[in-house]
FIBA-64460 format. One record per atom (N, C-alpha, C, O): residue number from 1; atom name; x, y, z. Coordinates in steps of 0.05 Angstrom, whole numbers. Layout:
REM residues N
{atom NUM; CA; {X; Y; Z}},
...
REM end
This chain:
REM residues 79
{atom 1; N; {-725; -843; 756}},
{atom 1; CA; {-702; -825; 757}},
{atom 1; C; {-706; -802; 738}},
{atom 1; O; {-714; -805; 715}},
{atom 2; N; {-702; -778; 748}},
{atom 2; CA; {-707; -754; 732}},
{atom 2; C; {-681; -744; 720}},
{atom 2; O; {-660; -744; 733}},
{atom 3; N; {-682; -736; 694}},
{atom 3; CA; {-658; -727; 681}},
{atom 3; C; {-656; -696; 681}},
{atom 3; O; {-677; -683; 679}},
{atom 4; N; {-633; -686; 685}},
{atom 4; CA; {-630; -657; 686}},
{atom 4; C; {-625; -645; 658}},
{atom 4; O; {-618; -660; 640}},
{atom 5; N; {-630; -620; 655}},
{atom 5; CA; {-627; -607; 629}},
{atom 5; C; {-598; -604; 622}},
{atom 5; O; {-583; -589; 635}},
{atom 6; N; {-589; -618; 602}},
{atom 6; CA; {-562; -616; 591}},
{atom 6; C; {-540; -619; 612}},
{atom 6; O; {-519; -607; 610}},
{atom 7; N; {-545; -636; 632}},
{atom 7; CA; {-524; -641; 651}},
{atom 7; C; {-521; -621; 673}},
{atom 7; O; {-500; -619; 686}},
{atom 8; N; {-542; -606; 679}},
{atom 8; CA; {-541; -587; 701}},
{atom 8; C; {-523; -563; 696}},
{atom 8; O; {-522; -553; 673}},
{atom 9; N; {-509; -553; 716}},
{atom 9; CA; {-492; -529; 714}},
{atom 9; C; {-469; -534; 695}},
{atom 9; O; {-461; -515; 681}},
{atom 10; N; {-459; -559; 693}},
{atom 10; CA; {-437; -564; 675}},
{atom 10; C; {-446; -561; 646}},
{atom 10; O; {-431; -552; 629}},
{atom 11; N; {-470; -569; 640}},
{atom 11; CA; {-481; -566; 613}},
{atom 11; C; {-484; -537; 606}},
{atom 11; O; {-479; -529; 584}},
{atom 12; N; {-493; -521; 625}},
{atom 12; CA; {-496; -492; 621}},
{atom 12; C; {-469; -479; 615}},
{atom 12; O; {-466; -463; 597}},
{atom 13; N; {-449; -486; 632}},
{atom 13; CA; {-423; -474; 628}},
{atom 13; C; {-411; -483; 601}},
{atom 13; O; {-398; -467; 588}},
{atom 14; N; {-415; -508; 594}},
{atom 14; CA; {-405; -518; 568}},
{atom 14; C; {-418; -502; 545}},
{atom 14; O; {-404; -494; 526}},
{atom 15; N; {-444; -498; 547}},
{atom 15; CA; {-458; -482; 526}},
{atom 15; C; {-448; -454; 525}},
{atom 15; O; {-444; -442; 503}},
{atom 16; N; {-443; -442; 548}},
{atom 16; CA; {-433; -414; 550}},
{atom 16; C; {-405; -412; 537}},
{atom 16; O; {-400; -393; 523}},
{atom 17; N; {-388; -432; 543}},
{atom 17; CA; {-361; -431; 531}},
{atom 17; C; {-362; -435; 501}},
{atom 17; O; {-346; -423; 487}},
{atom 18; N; {-381; -450; 491}},
{atom 18; CA; {-383; -454; 462}},
{atom 18; C; {-392; -428; 449}},
{atom 18; O; {-382; -421; 427}},
{atom 19; N; {-411; -414; 461}},
{atom 19; CA; {-421; -389; 450}},
{atom 19; C; {-399; -368; 449}},
{atom 19; O; {-395; -355; 429}},
{atom 20; N; {-384; -366; 471}},
{atom 20; CA; {-362; -347; 472}},
{atom 20; C; {-341; -355; 452}},
{atom 20; O; {-329; -338; 438}},
{atom 21; N; {-335; -381; 450}},
{atom 21; CA; {-315; -390; 432}},
{atom 21; C; {-321; -385; 403}},
{atom 21; O; {-303; -383; 386}},
{atom 22; N; {-347; -384; 396}},
{atom 22; CA; {-355; -379; 369}},
{atom 22; C; {-357; -349; 363}},
{atom 22; O; {-350; -341; 340}},
{atom 23; N; {-365; -333; 382}},
{atom 23; CA; {-368; -304; 377}},
{atom 23; C; {-342; -289; 380}},
{atom 23; O; {-338; -269; 366}},
{atom 24; N; {-324; -298; 397}},
{atom 24; CA; {-299; -284; 401}},
{atom 24; C; {-282; -281; 376}},
{atom 24; O; {-272; -259; 371}},
{atom 25; N; {-278; -302; 360}},
{atom 25; CA; {-262; -299; 336}},
{atom 25; C; {-275; -279; 316}},
{atom 25; O; {-262; -264; 302}},
{atom 26; N; {-302; -280; 314}},
{atom 26; CA; {-316; -262; 296}},
{atom 26; C; {-312; -233; 305}},
{atom 26; O; {-306; -215; 288}},
{atom 27; N; {-315; -228; 331}},
{atom 27; CA; {-310; -201; 341}},
{atom 27; C; {-282; -192; 337}},
{atom 27; O; {-276; -168; 332}},
{atom 28; N; {-263; -210; 340}},
{atom 28; CA; {-235; -204; 336}},
{atom 28; C; {-229; -196; 307}},
{atom 28; O; {-215; -176; 302}},
{atom 29; N; {-240; -210; 288}},
{atom 29; CA; {-237; -203; 260}},
{atom 29; C; {-249; -176; 254}},
{atom 29; O; {-237; -160; 240}},
{atom 30; N; {-273; -171; 264}},
{atom 30; CA; {-286; -145; 259}},
{atom 30; C; {-269; -122; 271}},
{atom 30; O; {-265; -102; 258}},
{atom 31; N; {-258; -126; 295}},
{atom 31; CA; {-241; -106; 308}},
{atom 31; C; {-216; -101; 292}},
{atom 31; O; {-208; -78; 288}},
{atom 32; N; {-204; -122; 281}},
{atom 32; CA; {-180; -119; 265}},
{atom 32; C; {-186; -103; 239}},
{atom 32; O; {-170; -87; 231}},
{atom 33; N; {-208; -109; 227}},
{atom 33; CA; {-215; -95; 202}},
{atom 33; C; {-221; -65; 208}},
{atom 33; O; {-213; -48; 192}},
{atom 34; N; {-234; -59; 229}},
{atom 34; CA; {-239; -31; 237}},
{atom 34; C; {-213; -17; 242}},
{atom 34; O; {-209; 6; 234}},
{atom 35; N; {-195; -30; 257}},
{atom 35; CA; {-169; -18; 264}},
{atom 35; C; {-153; -13; 239}},
{atom 35; O; {-140; 8; 236}},
{atom 36; N; {-153; -31; 220}},
{atom 36; CA; {-138; -28; 195}},
{atom 36; C; {-150; -5; 179}},
{atom 36; O; {-135; 10; 166}},
{atom 37; N; {-176; -3; 179}},
{atom 37; CA; {-189; 19; 165}},
{atom 37; C; {-182; 46; 176}},
{atom 37; O; {-178; 65; 161}},
{atom 38; N; {-180; 48; 202}},
{atom 38; CA; {-173; 74; 215}},
{atom 38; C; {-145; 82; 208}},
{atom 38; O; {-139; 106; 205}},
{atom 39; N; {-127; 63; 207}},
{atom 39; CA; {-99; 69; 200}},
{atom 39; C; {-98; 79; 171}},
{atom 39; O; {-82; 96; 165}},
{atom 40; N; {-114; 67; 153}},
{atom 40; CA; {-114; 76; 126}},
{atom 40; C; {-124; 105; 123}},
{atom 40; O; {-114; 120; 106}},
{atom 41; N; {-143; 112; 140}},
{atom 41; CA; {-154; 139; 139}},
{atom 41; C; {-133; 159; 149}},
{atom 41; O; {-130; 181; 138}},
{atom 42; N; {-118; 151; 170}},
{atom 42; CA; {-97; 169; 180}},
{atom 42; C; {-75; 173; 160}},
{atom 42; O; {-63; 195; 159}},
{atom 43; N; {-69; 153; 144}},
{atom 43; CA; {-47; 156; 124}},
{atom 43; C; {-55; 176; 103}},
{atom 43; O; {-38; 189; 91}},
{atom 44; N; {-81; 178; 97}},
{atom 44; CA; {-90; 196; 76}},
{atom 44; C; {-88; 225; 84}},
{atom 44; O; {-88; 243; 67}},
{atom 45; N; {-86; 231; 110}},
{atom 45; CA; {-84; 258; 120}},
{atom 45; C; {-55; 267; 119}},
{atom 45; O; {-42; 268; 140}},
{atom 46; N; {-46; 273; 95}},
{atom 46; CA; {-18; 281; 92}},
{atom 46; C; {-17; 312; 90}},
{atom 46; O; {-37; 325; 84}},
{atom 47; N; {7; 322; 94}},
{atom 47; CA; {10; 351; 92}},
{atom 47; C; {11; 358; 62}},
{atom 47; O; {20; 342; 46}},
{atom 48; N; {2; 382; 55}},
{atom 48; CA; {2; 390; 27}},
{atom 48; C; {31; 395; 17}},
{atom 48; O; {49; 401; 33}},
{atom 49; N; {35; 391; -8}},
{atom 49; CA; {62; 396; -20}},
{atom 49; C; {67; 426; -19}},
{atom 49; O; {49; 442; -16}},
{atom 50; N; {92; 434; -23}},
{atom 50; CA; {98; 462; -23}},
{atom 50; C; {83; 477; -45}},
{atom 50; O; {74; 500; -41}},
{atom 51; N; {80; 465; -68}},
{atom 51; CA; {65; 478; -90}},
{atom 51; C; {36; 482; -82}},
{atom 51; O; {24; 502; -88}},
{atom 52; N; {24; 461; -70}},
{atom 52; CA; {-4; 464; -61}},
{atom 52; C; {-7; 486; -40}},
{atom 52; O; {-26; 502; -41}},
{atom 53; N; {12; 488; -22}},
{atom 53; CA; {11; 509; -2}},
{atom 53; C; {13; 536; -16}},
{atom 53; O; {0; 555; -8}},
{atom 54; N; {30; 538; -36}},
{atom 54; CA; {34; 563; -50}},
{atom 54; C; {8; 571; -64}},
{atom 54; O; {0; 594; -64}},
{atom 55; N; {-6; 552; -77}},
{atom 55; CA; {-31; 557; -90}},
{atom 55; C; {-52; 567; -70}},
{atom 55; O; {-68; 585; -76}},
{atom 56; N; {-53; 554; -47}},
{atom 56; CA; {-72; 562; -27}},
{atom 56; C; {-67; 591; -18}},
{atom 56; O; {-86; 607; -15}},
{atom 57; N; {-42; 598; -14}},
{atom 57; CA; {-35; 625; -5}},
{atom 57; C; {-42; 645; -27}},
{atom 57; O; {-50; 668; -21}},
{atom 58; N; {-39; 638; -52}},
{atom 58; CA; {-47; 655; -74}},
{atom 58; C; {-77; 660; -75}},
{atom 58; O; {-86; 683; -77}},
{atom 59; N; {-92; 639; -72}},
{atom 59; CA; {-121; 641; -72}},
{atom 59; C; {-132; 657; -49}},
{atom 59; O; {-151; 672; -51}},
{atom 60; N; {-119; 654; -26}},
{atom 60; CA; {-127; 669; -2}},
{atom 60; C; {-118; 698; -2}},
{atom 60; O; {-125; 714; 15}},
{atom 61; N; {-102; 705; -22}},
{atom 61; CA; {-93; 733; -24}},
{atom 61; C; {-69; 740; -7}},
{atom 61; O; {-62; 763; -3}},
{atom 62; N; {-55; 719; 4}},
{atom 62; CA; {-32; 725; 21}},
{atom 62; C; {-8; 733; 4}},
{atom 62; O; {10; 748; 14}},
{atom 63; N; {-6; 724; -21}},
{atom 63; CA; {16; 732; -38}},
{atom 63; C; {5; 741; -65}},
{atom 63; O; {-18; 734; -72}},
{atom 64; N; {20; 757; -80}},
{atom 64; CA; {12; 766; -106}},
{atom 64; C; {18; 745; -127}},
{atom 64; O; {33; 725; -121}},
{atom 65; N; {8; 749; -151}},
{atom 65; CA; {13; 730; -173}},
{atom 65; C; {43; 730; -180}},
{atom 65; O; {54; 709; -186}},
{atom 66; N; {55; 754; -179}},
{atom 66; CA; {84; 755; -185}},
{atom 66; C; {100; 739; -165}},
{atom 66; O; {119; 725; -172}},
{atom 67; N; {93; 742; -139}},
{atom 67; CA; {106; 726; -118}},
{atom 67; C; {102; 696; -123}},
{atom 67; O; {120; 680; -119}},
{atom 68; N; {78; 690; -131}},
{atom 68; CA; {71; 662; -136}},
{atom 68; C; {89; 650; -158}},
{atom 68; O; {101; 629; -155}},
{atom 69; N; {92; 665; -180}},
{atom 69; CA; {108; 656; -203}},
{atom 69; C; {138; 653; -194}},
{atom 69; O; {151; 633; -201}},
{atom 70; N; {148; 673; -179}},
{atom 70; CA; {175; 672; -170}},
{atom 70; C; {180; 648; -151}},
{atom 70; O; {200; 633; -154}},
{atom 71; N; {162; 644; -132}},
{atom 71; CA; {165; 622; -112}},
{atom 71; C; {161; 595; -126}},
{atom 71; O; {175; 576; -119}},
{atom 72; N; {143; 594; -145}},
{atom 72; CA; {139; 569; -160}},
{atom 72; C; {165; 561; -175}},
{atom 72; O; {172; 538; -176}},
{atom 73; N; {178; 581; -186}},
{atom 73; CA; {203; 576; -200}},
{atom 73; C; {224; 566; -181}},
{atom 73; O; {240; 548; -188}},
{atom 74; N; {225; 577; -157}},
{atom 74; CA; {244; 568; -137}},
{atom 74; C; {238; 540; -128}},
{atom 74; O; {257; 524; -124}},
{atom 75; N; {213; 533; -125}},
{atom 75; CA; {206; 506; -117}},
{atom 75; C; {213; 486; -139}},
{atom 75; O; {224; 464; -133}},
{atom 76; N; {208; 494; -163}},
{atom 76; CA; {214; 476; -186}},
{atom 76; C; {244; 471; -189}},
{atom 76; O; {252; 449; -196}},
{atom 77; N; {260; 492; -184}},
{atom 77; CA; {289; 489; -187}},
{atom 77; C; {301; 476; -163}},
{atom 77; O; {325; 467; -164}},
{atom 78; N; {287; 474; -141}},
{atom 78; CA; {297; 460; -117}},
{atom 78; C; {313; 479; -99}},
{atom 78; O; {328; 469; -82}},
{atom 79; N; {310; 505; -102}},
{atom 79; CA; {325; 524; -86}},
{atom 79; C; {311; 528; -60}},
{atom 79; O; {320; 544; -43}},
REM end
C-alpha cells in the first residue's frame, strides 16, 4: 500500500491555510503600524500661527518692519 504525501489534496490545503493563518496577522499588524504612522505625519502638517505668517511676510518683503511691529502688537493684544 502506497502512502500519499501529507494526505493528498487535503494535506496541501491544510498546509496552505496554516501559512495564510500565520502570515495574515503579521501583515495586519504591519499595515496598522504604517497607517498609524501616516496619520501622525498628517497631524504634524499644521497651519502656521498668525505670528509665524507675519514673520514670513516680513522676510519676503511683503510688509515693512513698522507694519510688522504694529501687526504684532495687534496679534498680541488679541485685536
